[in-house]
C-alpha positions in Angstrom: 4.7 -43.1 14.8 8.2 -43.4 13.2 10.3 -40.3 12.7 12.8 -41.9 10.3 13.7 -45.3 8.9 15.8 -45.9 12.0 15.1 -44.0 15.2 16.0 -44.4 18.8 14.5 -43.0 22.0 17.4 -42.8 24.4 16.5 -42.9 28.1 19.4 -41.6 30.3 19.1 -42.5 34.0 21.2 -41.6 37.0 24.6 -43.2 36.8 28.1 -41.8 36.5 28.3 -43.9 33.3 26.0 -41.2 31.7 29.2 -39.3 30.9 29.7 -41.8 28.1 26.3 -41.1 26.5 27.5 -38.2 24.3 30.0 -40.5 22.6 27.2 -43.1 22.1 25.0 -40.5 20.5 27.8 -39.4 18.2 28.2 -43.0 17.0 24.5 -43.6 16.4 24.0 -40.3 14.6 27.1 -41.1 12.4 25.2 -44.2 11.2 22.2 -42.2 10.2 20.1 -43.0 13.3 17.8 -40.3 14.6 18.1 -40.0 18.4 15.7 -38.3 20.8 16.5 -38.2 24.5 14.5 -38.6 27.8 16.7 -37.5 30.7 15.9 -38.4 34.3 16.5 -36.2 37.3 19.4 -38.4 38.3 20.8 -38.5 34.8 20.8 -34.7 34.7 23.3 -34.7 37.5 25.9 -36.2 35.1 25.0 -34.9 31.6 23.1 -31.7 30.7 20.0 -31.4 28.5 21.9 -28.8 26.4 24.6 -31.3 25.6 22.1 -34.0 24.5 20.1 -31.5 22.5 23.2 -30.2 20.7 24.3 -33.7 19.8 20.9 -35.0 18.7 19.4 -31.9 17.2 16.2 -32.8 19.0 14.5 -31.4 22.1 15.3 -33.3 25.3 12.4 -34.4 27.5 12.8 -34.3 31.2 9.4 -33.7 32.9 6.3 -35.9 33.0 4.0 -33.0 33.9 5.3 -30.5 31.3 2.5 -28.4 29.7 4.6 -27.7 26.7 5.8 -31.2 26.1 2.3 -32.7 26.8 0.8 -30.3 24.3 3.4 -30.9 21.6 3.8 -34.7 21.9 2.7 -36.2 25.2 4.3 -39.0 27.0 2.2 -41.6 25.2 3.1 -40.3 21.8 6.7 -40.1 22.9 6.7 -43.7 23.9 5.6 -44.7 20.4 7.9 -42.3 18.6 10.9 -44.6 17.9 11.8 -48.0 16.4 13.8 -48.8 19.5 13.9 -47.6 23.1 17.4 -47.7 24.5 17.9 -47.3 28.2 21.5 -46.2 28.7 22.8 -46.1 31.4 20.1 -48.1 33.2 20.4 -47.7 37.0 19.3 -50.4 39.5 16.4 -48.1 40.4 15.1 -47.8 36.9 15.4 -51.5 36.3 13.3 -52.1 39.4 10.7 -49.6 38.2 10.6 -51.3 34.8 10.3 -54.8 36.3 7.4 -53.8 38.6 5.5 -51.4 36.4 6.1 -48.3 38.4 5.6 -45.0 36.6 6.4 -42.0 38.8 8.5 -40.0 36.3 8.7 -39.4 32.5 11.3 -42.2 31.9 9.4 -44.9 33.8 6.1 -43.8 32.3 7.4 -43.9 28.8 8.9 -47.4 29.4 5.6 -48.6 30.7 3.6 -47.2 27.8 5.9 -48.1 24.9 5.1 -50.8 22.4 8.6 -50.6 20.9 11.4 -53.1 21.5 13.5 -52.1 24.5 17.3 -52.5 24.8 19.0 -51.9 28.2 22.6 -51.2 29.1 22.9 -51.4 32.9 25.5 -49.6 35.0 25.9 -49.8 38.7 28.1 -50.9 41.6 29.2 -54.5 41.6 27.2 -55.4 44.7 24.1 -53.7 43.4 24.5 -55.7 40.1 25.0 -59.0 42.0 22.2 -58.4 44.5 19.4 -61.0 44.2 16.8 -58.3 43.8 18.6 -56.8 40.7 19.2 -60.3 39.2 15.5 -61.2 39.7 14.4 -57.9 38.1 16.7 -58.6 35.1 15.3 -62.2 34.7 11.8 -60.9 34.8 12.5 -58.2 32.2 14.3 -60.8 30.0 11.2 -63.0 30.2 9.3 -60.1 28.7 11.7 -59.9 25.8 13.6 -56.9 27.0 17.1 -57.1 25.5 20.3 -56.4 27.4 23.8 -55.2 26.7 25.4 -56.8 29.7 27.8 -54.8 31.9 31.4 -55.8 31.9 34.0 -56.4 34.6 36.2 -53.5 35.5 37.1 -50.6 37.8 34.2 -48.4 38.9 33.9 -44.8 40.0 33.4 -45.9 43.6 36.8 -47.6 43.6 35.5 -51.1 43.6 36.1 -53.7 40.9 33.7 -56.3 39.3 30.8 -56.7 37.0 28.4 -53.7 36.7 30.6 -51.4 34.7 28.6 -50.2 31.6 29.6 -51.6 28.3 31.6 -49.2 26.1 29.7 -46.9 23.8 31.0 -48.7 20.7 29.7 -52.0 21.9 26.3 -50.5 22.7 26.2 -48.9 19.3 27.0 -52.3 17.7 24.1 -53.8 19.6 21.8 -51.1 18.3 23.0 -51.6 14.7 22.7 -55.4 15.1 19.1 -54.9 16.2 18.3 -52.8 13.1 20.1 -55.3 10.9 18.0 -58.2 12.3 14.8 -56.2 12.0 15.6 -55.5 8.3 16.1 -59.2 7.7 13.1 -60.3 9.7 10.7 -60.5 6.8 13.1 -62.1 4.2 15.6 -64.0 6.4 15.4 -67.8 6.1 14.5 -68.3 9.8 12.0 -65.4 9.9 9.1 -66.3 12.2 10.9 -69.3 13.8 11.6 -69.6 17.5 14.9 -71.0 18.4 16.2 -72.2 21.8 19.9 -72.5 22.5 21.3 -73.9 25.7 25.0 -73.0 26.4 27.8 -73.1 28.9 28.4 -75.5 31.8 26.3 -76.0 34.9 27.6 -75.6 38.4 26.3 -78.2 40.9 27.0 -77.0 44.5 28.8 -79.1 47.0 28.6 -76.4 49.7 28.3 -72.6 49.6 31.8 -72.2 48.0 32.5 -75.4 46.0 30.8 -77.0 43.1 31.1 -79.6 40.4 31.6 -78.2 36.9 33.4 -78.7 33.6 35.6 -76.6 31.2 32.9 -75.5 28.8 33.2 -71.8 28.0 29.8 -71.4 26.3 31.4 -69.8 23.3 29.9 -72.3 20.7 26.4 -71.8 22.1 26.7 -68.0 22.2 28.0 -67.9 18.7 25.2 -70.2 17.5 22.5 -68.0 19.2 24.0 -64.9 17.3 24.1 -66.8 14.0 20.4 -68.0 14.3 19.3 -64.4 15.2 21.2 -63.1 12.2 19.1 -65.5 10.1 15.9 -64.0 11.5 15.1 -66.4 14.3 13.6 -65.2 17.6 16.3 -66.7 19.8 16.1 -67.6 23.5 19.6 -68.3 25.0 19.6 -70.2 28.2 23.1 -70.2 29.7 24.9 -71.6 32.6 27.7 -69.5 34.3 30.1 -68.0 31.7 32.1 -64.8 31.4 30.6 -64.1 27.9 28.4 -61.2 27.0 25.1 -62.3 25.6 24.7 -61.6 21.9 22.6 -58.6 20.9 19.1 -59.3 19.8 18.5 -62.5 21.8 16.4 -63.1 24.9 18.9 -64.2 27.6 18.2 -66.4 30.6 21.0 -67.0 33.1 21.0 -70.1 35.3 23.4 -72.1 37.4 22.4 -75.7 37.9 21.0 -78.3 35.5 17.6 -78.0 37.4 17.7 -74.2 36.9 18.4 -74.7 33.2 15.5 -77.1 32.8 13.2 -74.7 34.7 14.2 -71.9 32.4 13.6 -74.1 29.3 10.2 -75.1 30.5 9.0 -71.5 31.0 9.5 -70.8 27.3 6.7 -71.0 24.7 6.9 -73.6 22.0 10.1 -73.5 20.1 10.6 -74.5 16.4 14.2 -75.6 16.9 16.2 -76.5 20.0 20.0 -76.7 20.0 21.5 -78.1 23.2 25.1 -77.0 23.2 25.3 -76.8 27.0 27.6 -79.1 28.8 25.1 -80.0 31.5 26.5 -82.0 34.4 25.2 -85.5 34.3 25.2 -85.7 38.1 24.9 -83.5 41.2 25.8 -84.1 44.8 23.0 -85.9 46.6 23.4 -83.6 49.5 24.6 -79.9 49.5 26.2 -78.9 52.8 24.7 -75.8 54.3 28.1 -74.6 55.5 31.6 -74.9 54.0 32.9 -78.4 54.5 36.0 -78.1 56.7 39.2 -80.1 56.9 39.9 -80.3 60.7 43.3 -81.9 60.5 45.9 -82.5 57.9 45.1 -86.2 57.9 41.3 -85.8 57.6 39.7 -88.2 55.0 36.7 -86.7 53.3 33.3 -88.4 53.5 32.5 -90.3 50.3 30.7 -88.1 47.7 27.3 -89.5 46.8 26.0 -88.4 43.4 22.5 -88.5 41.9 21.4 -88.0 38.3 20.5 -84.6 36.9 17.5 -84.1 34.6 18.3 -84.9 30.9 17.3 -81.7 29.2 18.0 -83.0 25.7 16.0 -86.1 26.2 13.2 -84.2 27.7 13.0 -81.8 24.8 13.1 -84.7 22.3 10.2 -86.5 23.9 8.0 -83.8 25.2 4.4 -83.5 23.9 4.9 -80.1 22.3 8.3 -81.1 20.8 10.3 -78.7 18.7 10.3 -79.6 15.0 14.1 -80.0 15.1 16.1 -81.0 18.2 19.9 -80.9 17.9 22.2 -82.2 20.6 25.9 -81.8 21.2 28.2 -84.7 22.2 31.6 -83.9 23.7 33.6 -87.1 23.8 37.2 -88.1 24.5 37.2 -91.5 22.7 35.1 -93.5 20.2 33.5 -90.2 19.2 31.4 -91.4 16.3 30.1 -94.6 18.1 29.2 -92.8 21.3 27.6 -89.9 19.5 25.4 -92.3 17.4 24.4 -94.1 20.5 23.5 -90.8 22.1 21.4 -89.8 19.0 19.4 -93.0 19.4 19.1 -92.9 23.2 18.0 -89.2 23.4 15.7 -89.5 20.4 16.9 -86.1 19.0 17.2 -85.4 15.3 20.8 -84.5 14.9 24.0 -84.7 17.0 27.0 -82.5 16.7 29.9 -84.4 18.1 33.4 -83.3 18.8 36.6 -84.7 20.4 37.5 -82.8 23.5 40.3 -85.1 24.6 43.7 -84.0 25.8 45.5 -81.9 23.2 42.4 -81.0 21.3 42.1 -77.4 22.8 38.4 -77.4 21.8 36.6 -77.3 25.2 37.2 -73.7 26.3 39.1 -72.9 23.1 38.3 -70.7 20.1 38.1 -73.5 17.4 35.9 -76.6 17.0 36.1 -79.7 14.8 32.8 -81.5 14.6 30.8 -84.4 13.1 27.2 -83.6 12.1 25.3 -86.9 12.6 21.8 -87.6 11.6 20.0 -91.0 11.4 20.8 -91.0 7.6 24.4 -89.8 7.4 27.6 -88.6 9.0 29.4 -85.5 7.8 32.8 -84.4 9.0 33.6 -80.7 9.0 37.1 -79.3 9.0 38.5 -77.5 12.0 36.9 -74.0 12.1 36.6 -71.1 14.3 33.5 -71.5 16.6 31.8 -68.6 14.9 32.2 -70.2 11.5 30.9 -73.5 12.9 27.9 -71.6 14.3 27.2 -69.9 11.0 27.5 -73.2 9.1 25.2 -75.0 11.5 22.7 -72.2 11.5 22.5 -72.3 7.7 22.0 -76.1 7.8 19.1 -75.5 10.2 17.6 -72.9 7.9 18.0 -75.3 4.9 16.2 -78.0 6.9 13.2 -75.8 7.5 13.2 -74.8 3.8 13.3 -78.6 2.9 16.5 -78.1 0.9 18.1 -80.6 3.2 16.2 -83.5 4.9 
């Protein structure tokens, strides 16, 4: 049951970040979005039902076993009453309930019963955010297509500093508006109905518990491409190595660390229509990972020789798998002989296109804001001018859409 063209059911859970919710409601209402609130017992410690009701113009729902609420709407009807369910702030406790299907209050029951898309804005202490249990719950929810507005790094009410601070209301409102924009485009957009996989960022290959082999990839090109494909209507899965970037709104996000982690995440996904491998996956990893930090005993200690072994080749695996995506696009970051090496990679990996760039000294491309690429297919080579990575992403996304519409072969 839809209450308006664009409606949001806002679930407010117990976090000090709930004090930002009134500003978020103001922003959403200003864009013509109808907001109805579910307030948990913990959330009510930080913001009152009266405040939420005054800002939304709607009754605020707090109790699962409320005779009046059950008679007027009921928790099942409430769970189906909006185009989007927004959980903001989402505490670690509510994330755990969502992940494991617990339903012991109105908020968790509504979240278990809803058939609407769910967008989550977590807020919690840095150690709670980084705890393996929380990260496992997030990964499980992402695998079920729950969208996230990732928390940011900053100072917290407890006095600690780190990731876990809720994104600002303006950023969350932008994510909501992006969701509705993509939904409006879904039926007419050029990539509507297509599934797209994007890999992004570096991988970290551990030497010991504190050291790893990595590269300078920021992940910016892959994240921009994931957003551009989603804006064209694609159902996007972004599989990313470690970065400091916030995942784009409207994409399913899978965080990983090593090349093997990335391959495992890719292999859990359903069939994809297009795969774009922008990730700078480490070619090798240490043959042995030390269980403890490797120590230098004296100033003249000579380290043991480092033995490396090959990592899985994700691009080649995607290109040759039985249920292959219709279009597989690889990236080639080179420091010399860019065209020759990229063409050799295209043939060796058996992908359809290669996007090649020169990341040598002075290019400022790897980790920078701009990119200058060659688009290479078996039939032709096309050189693009130096552009912002967002512009490169939009141009490549349109080329992919053209390929599916058979305007470009």
